[in-house]
C-alpha positions in Angstrom: 4.8 2.2 -19.3 7.0 3.1 -16.3 10.4 3.1 -18.0 12.8 5.4 -16.3 10.7 5.7 -13.2 11.8 4.9 -9.6 9.2 3.4 -7.3 9.3 2.9 -3.5 6.9 0.3 -2.1 6.6 0.0 1.7 5.4 -3.2 3.2 6.7 -5.1 0.2 6.6 -8.5 1.8 4.3 -11.3 0.6 0.7 -10.7 -0.3 -0.3 -7.3 -1.7 3.0 -5.4 -1.3 5.2 -7.9 -3.0 2.8 -8.2 -5.9 2.7 -4.4 -6.3 6.5 -4.3 -6.4 6.7 -7.0 -9.0 3.9 -5.4 -11.1 5.6 -2.0 -11.2 8.9 -3.6 -12.1 7.3 -5.7 -14.8 6.1 -2.4 -16.4 9.6 -0.8 -16.3 10.0 0.8 -13.0 13.1 0.4 -10.8 11.8 -0.6 -7.4 12.9 0.0 -3.8 11.3 -2.8 -1.7 10.9 -1.7 1.9 9.8 -3.9 4.8 10.4 -4.0 8.6 11.7 -7.5 8.1 14.8 -7.6 5.9 14.1 -11.1 4.5 10.7 -10.1 3.2 12.1 -7.1 1.4 14.9 -9.2 0.0 12.5 -11.8 -1.3 10.6 -9.2 -3.2 13.7 -7.6 -4.6 15.3 -10.9 -5.6 12.2 -12.0 -7.4 12.3 -8.8 -9.5 16.0 -9.0 -10.2 15.7 -12.7 -11.2 12.9 -11.8 -13.6 15.1 -9.2 -15.4 14.0 -6.1 -13.5 16.0 -3.9 -11.2 15.3 -3.6 -7.5 17.0 -3.1 -4.1 15.7 -4.1 -0.7 15.8 -2.0 2.5 14.9 -3.0 6.0 13.5 0.0 7.9 11.0 1.1 10.6 8.9 3.6 8.6 7.1 4.7 11.8 10.1 6.9 12.7 11.6 9.9 10.9 15.0 8.3 11.1 13.8 5.1 9.6 12.1 6.9 6.7 15.2 9.1 6.2 17.3 5.9 5.8 14.9 4.6 3.1 15.1 7.8 1.0 18.8 8.3 1.4 19.4 4.7 0.2 17.0 5.4 -2.7 18.9 8.6 -3.6 22.2 6.7 -3.6 20.9 3.8 -5.7 18.7 5.6 -8.2 19.0 9.3 -7.7 15.3 10.1 -7.8 11.8 9.1 -6.7 8.8 9.1 -9.1 6.3 6.8 -7.4 5.6 6.0 -3.8 3.2 3.3 -2.6 2.4 3.5 1.1 1.4 -0.1 1.8 3.0 -0.9 5.2 0.5 -1.7 8.0 0.1 -3.6 11.2 -3.0 -4.6 13.1 -4.1 -5.0 16.7 -7.5 -6.8 17.1 -8.8 -4.9 20.1 -11.9 -2.8 20.6 -12.4 0.5 22.5 -13.0 -1.3 25.8 -9.8 -3.3 25.9 -7.3 -1.7 23.5 -4.0 -0.9 25.2 -2.6 2.6 24.6 0.8 1.4 23.5 -0.7 -0.9 20.9 -3.1 1.8 19.8 -0.1 4.1 19.2 1.9 1.3 17.5 -0.7 0.7 14.9 -1.1 4.5 14.3 2.6 5.1 14.1 3.1 2.5 11.3 0.0 3.4 9.3 -0.6 7.1 9.9 2.9 8.3 10.8 4.5 6.0 8.2 2.2 7.3 5.4 2.8 10.9 6.4 6.6 10.7 6.8 7.2 8.7 3.6 4.8 11.0 1.6 6.6 14.1 2.9 10.0 12.8 1.9 8.8 11.7 -1.5 6.9 14.8 -2.2 9.8 17.1 -1.4 12.0 15.2 -3.8 9.2 15.2 -6.5 8.8 19.0 -6.1 12.6 19.5 -6.5 12.7 17.2 -9.5 10.0 19.4 -11.2 8.2 16.8 -13.2 5.5 15.6 -10.9 5.0 12.1 -9.5 2.4 9.7 -8.0 1.7 8.6 -4.5 -0.7 5.7 -3.9 -1.9 4.8 -0.4 -3.4 1.5 0.7 -6.6 2.0 2.7 -9.1 -0.7 3.8 -12.8 -1.4 3.8 -12.5 -1.0 7.6 -11.5 2.6 7.0 -14.9 3.3 5.4 -17.2 1.7 7.9 -17.1 0.4 11.5 -15.9 -3.0 12.5 -16.0 -4.3 16.0 -12.7 -5.0 17.6 -10.5 -3.0 15.2 -10.5 0.5 16.6 -6.8 1.2 16.0 -6.7 -0.2 12.5 -10.1 1.3 11.4 -9.2 4.7 12.7 -5.8 4.7 11.0 -7.1 3.5 7.7 -9.8 6.2 7.8 -7.1 8.7 8.4 -5.3 7.4 5.3 -8.3 8.2 3.1 -8.4 11.8 4.4 -4.7 12.2 4.1 -5.0 11.1 0.5 -7.5 13.9 -0.3 -5.7 16.5 1.6 -2.3 15.8 0.1 -3.9 15.6 -3.4 -5.2 19.1 -3.1 -1.9 20.5 -1.7 0.4 18.8 -4.2 -1.7 19.2 -7.4 0.0 22.4 -8.4 3.3 20.5 -8.6 1.9 17.8 -10.8 2.0 15.2 -8.0 -1.1 13.0 -7.9 -2.2 11.3 -4.7 -4.8 8.5 -4.7 -5.6 5.4 -2.7 -6.9 1.9 -3.2 -9.3 0.0 -0.8 -8.7 -3.7 -0.6 -10.8 -6.1 1.3 -9.5 -9.5 2.6 -6.9 -10.6 0.1 -5.3 -14.0 0.0 -1.7 -14.6 -1.2 -2.1 -17.1 -4.0 1.6 -17.1 -4.8 3.2 -17.8 -1.5 6.3 -16.0 -0.3 8.3 -16.6 -3.4 7.3 -16.5 -7.1 5.8 -19.8 -8.1 5.0 -20.7 -4.5 1.5 -21.7 -3.4 -0.8 -21.5 -0.4 -3.8 -23.5 0.5 -7.0 -22.0 -0.9 -9.5 -20.5 1.6 -12.0 -22.9 3.0 -15.1 -21.2 1.7 -16.3 -18.5 -0.7 -17.1 -15.2 0.9 -20.7 -14.7 1.8 -20.9 -10.9 1.3 -18.6 -10.1 -1.6 -20.8 -9.7 -4.7 -18.2 -11.0 -7.1 -18.1 -14.3 -5.1 -14.4 -14.7 -4.5 -11.7 -13.4 -2.2 -9.3 -10.8 -3.5 -6.0 -11.7 -5.1 -2.9 -9.6 -4.7 -2.9 -9.1 -8.5 -6.3 -7.3 -8.2 -4.7 -4.7 -6.0 -1.5 -4.5 -7.9 -3.3 -3.7 -11.2 -5.2 -0.9 -9.5 -1.9 0.6 -8.2 -0.3 0.3 -11.6 -3.2 2.3 -13.1 -2.9 5.1 -10.4 0.9 5.2 -10.7 1.0 5.4 -14.5 0.1 7.9 -17.1 -3.2 6.1 -17.6 -4.5 8.1 -14.7 -2.9 11.4 -15.6 -6.1 13.3 -14.7 -7.0 11.4 -11.6 -6.1 12.7 -8.1 -7.7 12.7 -4.7 -9.6 9.6 -5.5 -10.0 6.2 -4.0 -10.6 3.0 -5.9 -12.5 0.2 -4.1 -10.9 -3.1 -5.1 -13.2 -5.1 -2.9 -15.3 -7.2 -5.2 -18.3 -5.0 -4.5 -18.2 -5.3 -0.7 -18.7 -1.6 0.1 -21.5 -1.4 -2.5 -23.5 -4.1 -0.8 -26.1 -3.4 1.9 -25.4 -6.4 4.2 -28.1 -8.5 5.6 -28.3 -9.0 9.3 -26.9 -12.5 8.8 -23.7 -11.1 7.2 -23.0 -8.3 9.6 -19.5 -8.5 11.1 -18.3 -11.1 8.6 -15.6 -8.8 7.0 
């Protein structure tokens, strides 16, 4: 499905990012695994290579132009092109408007907002030059769709990701570059940090997810695969909620603030 394509996945450590990287590789893409922590990127790339795929790992700070440039120069050197970009890297600071520190507010925004913009810019420029389109998939969050107490930096940044997705989709459509996003809710890592690993199951079922279970990284990865592949050739500027129905639910007073 993705044979001959080169994909960059930021935040490709354990949980959602690593599973996205492995899923794209399983379907034929050559993958560049990017993470701020080198060992996390290396684990994802090693698991792909050991499974018969092709991947490299890069440690980089994607909140800075220099860090992003390093990622794309390394990709150019290794594979010579970029066809798919998955903007998955994120950090969080659990603080509300009354107590958030400015430095931490800017830190969260620099990783999520600046990182998404900078990586998309570098990828889109290459895709335009290549002349055969491409796909950008951004990771949003349910907290980007509605308010959540104590998450002012993260919520604002993920809301911005949704709007950047729409805006980039409109601008890049004439070049055949599609831009979409997925919205996960709380997602547990059922695989551990290495393929075949395991983690303890969550203590209880979620109270306000209609499908009655927590998300699995594979749920998100399959949605990204759809948006990155020819299966979604006529889809751009859209968001797919991969949240078990959370955003469709009108919460009861008892459940408010639980997710």
